[in-house]
N, C-alpha and C positions, 0 to 999 in steps of 0.2 A: 236658449241653449243651456245656460247656467242652471235654470230651474229644473230642466230635464236631468242634468247630471246629479243634482241634489236629490231628486226623487229616485233616480236609479241607485244612488249610493245608499239612500235610506232603505230601499227595498232589499238590496243586497245584504245589509246589516240585519234586517228583520229575518231574512232567510237563514243567515248564519246562526242567529239566536234560536230559531225554531229547530234547526238541525241539532244544535248542541243540546237543547232541551230534550229532544227525542233520544239522543244518545244517553243522556243522564238518567232519564226515566227507565230506559231498558236496563241499565246497570242497577239502579236503586231498587227497582221492582223485581229484579232477577227474572225478567221476562224470557220465556223459552219459545221455540218454534211452535206455532199453532195457537198461541195465546192472542188475546185481543187487547188493544190499547185504544180507548175512546178519546177522540179529539173534539173539543168544542172550540170554535174559533170565530171571533168577531173581527172582520177586516175593518169595520168602522173604527173599532177601538185601536187596532194596530196603527191606523192612520190618524189617531188623536181625536176622533169624533165620538159622539154618543152612540152606544151600541144600537144597531139597527137603522142608523141614519145615513150611512155613507158606504154602502156595499161596494166592494171593489173586486170584480172577477180577476183582474190581473194580479192583485196582491194575493188573493186566495189560491190561484194556480201555482204561484211561486212558492208560497209557504206549504201548500199541500204536497207538492213534489218533493220538497226537502224532507218533510216528515215521513211521507210515504216511502221514499227511497231508503231512508235510514231504517225504518221498521222492516221493510221488505227484505233487506239484506240479511236479516236475522230470522226471516220466516214468520214475522209477527204481523197479524192483521190489523189494519187501521179501520176503526169504526168512526165515521164522521157524523157528528150530531147536527141535526137540522135545528133551526131556530124555533121559537115558540109558535110561529104561524103554522108549523106542521107538527105541533105538539112534541117537539124535540125527538122526532123519529130518527132512525139511524140508517145511514147508507153504508153498505158493507159488501164485500165480495161474496157472491153466492156460495162459493166453496167453503167459506168460513162458517156458514149457517145453512147447510144443505137441506135440513128438514124443518126449518123455521117458517112460520107463517108470514108470507110476504104481504105487504100492503101496496096499494096502487097510488103512487105519487112520484113525480119527477121534480126534484128541488129546483128552484129558480133563485137568482140573487135576492129578490125581495120576498120570497116565500120559500123558506128553507135555508137561505143564506148562501153566500158565495163559496164558502169552503165546502159545504155539502154538495153544491152544484159542481164544483171542481172534481170532487170524489166521484160523483155519478158520471162525469165526462171521462175521467181517466181510468177508472176501474175496468178490468177486462169484462166482467159480468156482474154489474152492480144490481143489488136489490135494496128495497126499502123495507125495513121492519120497524115495529113499534118500540122495541126495547132490546137491550143487550145487557149482559152481566159481564163487564170487562174486567180484566186483571190489573189494569192501571189506566191512568188518563192524564191528559193535559188540558187545562182550561185556559184558553187564551182570550182574555177580555171579559171575564165574568159571565160565562155562558151557562153555568150551573150543570156540570156533567155528573154530579153525584148520583142522580137517579139511574145512571147506566153503569155503575160500579158494583161489583160483588160486595157482599158484606164480608168482612169489616173493612171499611176504607181507612187508610192511614195517610195523613199528610206527608208529603215529601218536600224537603227543602232542596231546591236546585241552585246552582251557582248563577243561572240565568233567572233574572227576576221579571223581565219584560221581553215581549216580542214586539219590536217597534215601540209604540206608545202603550200597548196593552199590557196590563198586569198578567202575570203568569202564575197559575197555581198548578200543583201536581199532586197526584195521589197514587198509591199502590194499594193492594188489598192483602189481607191475611186471612187464613181460615178462622172461623169462630172458635173460641175456647169452649169446650164442654167438659162437664165433670165438676167435681167439688174439690175439697181440700186435699184429697188423696190423688188427684189426677196428675199425670206427668205429661209434659208437652214437648214436642219436637222443636228444638231451637232453630232448625233449618227452615221452618215454616213461619218464623216470626219475622 
């Protein structure tokens, strides 16, 4: 009974951290309705294990719901990155990418990861695609989301440093600078 309470308390704290991280990246990246935030998440790392070794659907579903609900309130799409066994494919709502080429795969906890599996389970109309160019992202546990961010990615320091035991990294993007010494830039896009 005591062990179950500790586990429940730990999961509740991880969910709180994930929600706070989502709130902070929305603000730091100035995300707007219709934009995309990519999430890479290792439940193994959240639980203090080596990435890919201790997949937890229960943990994934709780963390997914916290992040998804927070992003959805603002009309921001969540793109769930699968693990390397599915070449880091993306699970996303079809309406976010209506004309994108779909690939045929359904993520599983050990082939795609528990977080992507949760996304596929809870999205209204999920599709798998090979890549996305997201406007911001959260990397929970060293999942390497950089390949799914628009250029130019800018690191973001959040007050939340971990979700459970997993390190947390965040990024936003900004438009590329073009032009030379005479160019003038829009400060609102920095």
